[in-house]
N, C-alpha and C positions, 0 to 999 in steps of 0.2 A: 504494500500499500504506500502511496506517495505521502509526503508531508502535507501537501494540499488536502488530501483526503482525510488525514488525521485532524488537520485544523478544522475542516468542515464538520467532522463528527464531534469535535470538541466545542463547536460553536464560536470559534474565534477566527480572526482574519489570518490568511496565510502569512502575511508579513509579520504579524505579532508572533505567530507560531515559529516562523523561521528565525525571528530574533532570538528566541529562547533555545531553539533546537536547530542547529545548522545542518543536521543530517539525521537520517533514520538511526544511525549509530548513537548519536547524541541523545536522541529520544529514548532509545533502548537503555543506555547507561543511566539516564535520569530515572527511568521507571524501575530499574533493577536497584539502584541506590535507595530509592524510596521504599521498595519492598524489603530490602535487607536491613534497613535502619533498626527495626525491632530486634533482629538477630544480634546486631552489634551492641544494642542496649542490653540485651539479655546476658551477654558475655563480656561486657565492658570492663568489669572489674577483675576479670581473669581469676588468678589464684589468690588475690588479696583476701577475698571473703572466705576462702577455703583454708586459710592458714590454720595450722594446728590439727587439721584432720588427716587421717591416714590417706595414702594415695587411693586405696580402694573406695573410701567414702567420698573422696574428691571426684573420682571417676563416676561413681554412682550418681552424685548430684549433677554433674555435667551431663550425663546421659539423660537423666530425667528431664532436665531443663531443655535439652535439644529435642527430645521426643515431644514434650509439651509445646515447644515452639513450632515444630514441624506440623503438629496436629492443628494448631491455631493459624498457621500460615502455609497451607498446602501449595499455594502458588510458588512460594520460595523453594519449597522442597522440589517441585516440578522443574524450576529453573536450574537448581543444583544438578538434578539428574540429567535433564536434556542438554544443558549448555556445556557440561563437562564431558560429554561423550565424544566430542570432536575437537581436535586442536585448532587453534586459530586465535585471532585477536580478542574475541569475546571471552573465550575460555581463559586466556591469560589475564585479562583485565578482571574477570570475576574471581579468579583464584588469588591474584595478587591483592586485590582490594578488599575482598570479603571472606574468602575461605581460608587462606593461609593462616591468619591469626587464630582462628578456631582450631585448625589442625595442629599448630605449634602448641597451643594450650593443652590439647589432649595428649600429644606426643610427649610433652613435658611431664604430665602426670604419669604416663606409662613408664617413662624413664625413671622417675622417682620411685615408682612401685617396684621396678626391677632392682634398683639400687638398694631399696629397703628389704629386698628378698620377699616382697609381698606378691609380686607377679612373676610369671615365667618370662624369660627373655625372648619374647616373640617380637619380630620386627614391627615397628609402629606403622609402617606402610600398609601392612595387612590388617592390623587391628583397627586403626583409625578409619581406614576406608570402609571396612566392614561395618563399623559402628555408624558412620555417617549414612551409608546407603541402607542399612537396616532400619534406621530411624526415619530418614527422609523418604526413602523409596516406598515405604508402607503407606504414606499419606499421598505422595505424588501419584501413586498407582491406585488411588482409591476406587476407581471404577472396576479394576481388576479384582481387588479384594472383595468389593461388593458382589460382583458376579460369582466369584468362586465360593465365597463363604456366606453370602447373604447377610453381611454385617457392614455397617458403616464405620470406616476406620476412625473417624473423628470421635465417635462414641467409645472407641476402644483405647484411647490414648493412655489411660492409666494402666490398663492391662498390658498394653504393648510395652510401656516403660518397665513394668515388673518383669515381663518375659525377657526383654533385652538385658536388664540388669542381672537376672538370674543366669542367662546363657553366657554372657560375656564375663562376668566376674567369676563364675564357676570355672570357666575355661582358662582364665588368666591367673587364678590363684596358684601360687607356688605350693607344691605339696611338701 
């Protein structure tokens, strides 16, 4: 769709629209930044608010927060899933601007858990990716879950968080 068509749908002049968004890419970035603002807010304080907790408890709280966020913002989950499937400028911008800080946060918790002998030394690349897609993908693929299980994923957010915490923490715990 052209910027003129977007302007018309928005009910503003093409000139005004073009003043704010010089290209479709600018419009996409602005929309994504707006959609991701609540994610950044949810994780803005990083580990500061988790100080004093074990890495396992930190990871559990981060997982629950991300599942809750993904349930409340399924469009963001869908953007994460769809835009990170192919390399390109959008994926690089999305990762650098919005996803890398969250991944570094989780990777740091995993490293602390390994260092404290609380977690198995599994590579963060596998664990963090699995966590993100298990949480976000469940809500991004809501029609699939609805069709397969006749359940609305948004209504299952708490149960989904419980399941992921159980699966991941059981699998990560050092024996």
